[in-house]
C-alpha positions as CSV (number, residue, x, y, z in Angstrom):
1,M,23.0,25.9,-2.2
2,E,19.9,24.0,-1.4
3,N,19.9,22.6,-4.9
4,I,23.2,21.2,-4.6
5,R,22.5,19.4,-1.4
6,K,19.2,18.0,-2.9
7,G,21.2,17.0,-6.0
8,N,23.7,15.0,-3.8
9,E,21.0,13.4,-2.0
10,T,19.2,12.3,-5.0
11,G,22.7,10.8,-6.3
12,E,23.6,9.3,-3.2
13,G,20.0,7.6,-3.4
14,Y,20.5,6.4,-6.7
15,I,23.8,4.9,-5.8
16,V,22.4,3.1,-2.8
17,S,19.7,1.8,-5.0
18,F,21.9,0.8,-7.7
19,R,24.1,-1.2,-5.1
20,R,21.1,-2.8,-3.9
21,I,19.7,-3.8,-7.3
22,L,23.4,-5.3,-8.0
23,Q,23.2,-7.1,-4.8
24,E,20.0,-8.9,-5.5
25,A,20.8,-9.8,-8.8
26,E,23.9,-11.3,-7.7
27,E,22.1,-13.3,-5.2
28,R,19.6,-14.6,-7.8
29,D,22.6,-15.4,-10.1
30,R,24.2,-17.3,-7.1
31,Q,20.8,-19.1,-6.4
32,A,20.2,-20.0,-10.3
33,L,24.0,-21.6,-10.4
34,E,23.0,-23.5,-7.2
35,R,19.7,-24.8,-8.6
36,F,21.3,-25.7,-12.0
37,H,23.9,-27.4,-10.1
38,N,21.7,-29.5,-8.0
39,W,19.6,-30.2,-10.9
40,S,22.7,-31.3,-13.1
41,N,24.1,-33.6,-10.0
42,G,20.4,-35.0,-9.6
43,M,20.0,-33.5,-6.2
44,M,16.6,-31.8,-6.6
45,D,13.4,-33.5,-5.4
46,P,11.6,-35.2,-8.0
47,A,8.8,-32.5,-8.5
48,E,11.0,-29.5,-8.5
49,D,13.2,-31.5,-11.1
50,E,10.5,-32.0,-13.2
51,V,9.4,-28.7,-13.5
52,Y,13.1,-27.6,-13.9
53,T,13.8,-29.9,-16.8
54,N,10.7,-28.6,-18.6
55,A,11.8,-24.9,-18.2
56,V,15.1,-25.8,-19.3
57,K,13.7,-27.7,-22.4
58,E,11.4,-24.8,-23.0
59,C,14.5,-22.2,-23.1
60,A,16.3,-24.2,-25.3
61,G,13.5,-24.6,-27.7
62,K,13.0,-20.9,-27.6
63,L,16.8,-20.4,-28.2
64,R,16.7,-22.8,-31.0
65,K,13.9,-20.8,-32.8
66,A,15.8,-17.7,-32.2
67,S,19.0,-18.7,-33.7
68,A,17.4,-20.3,-37.0
């Protein structure tokens, strides 16, 4: 009986952890979309805009190489 209770607690812990991970991923996704929106509309400050633009160019270059 004790093993079943421990198994249930472990399973519940995994569910809680998984939900937390999903919530954090959704928040990071929302932030990324917000940053992209700000970047594409020219609403970032110049220093952040330059860093973001360089990162986008780097990712595009990697995607181009990977698809070739």
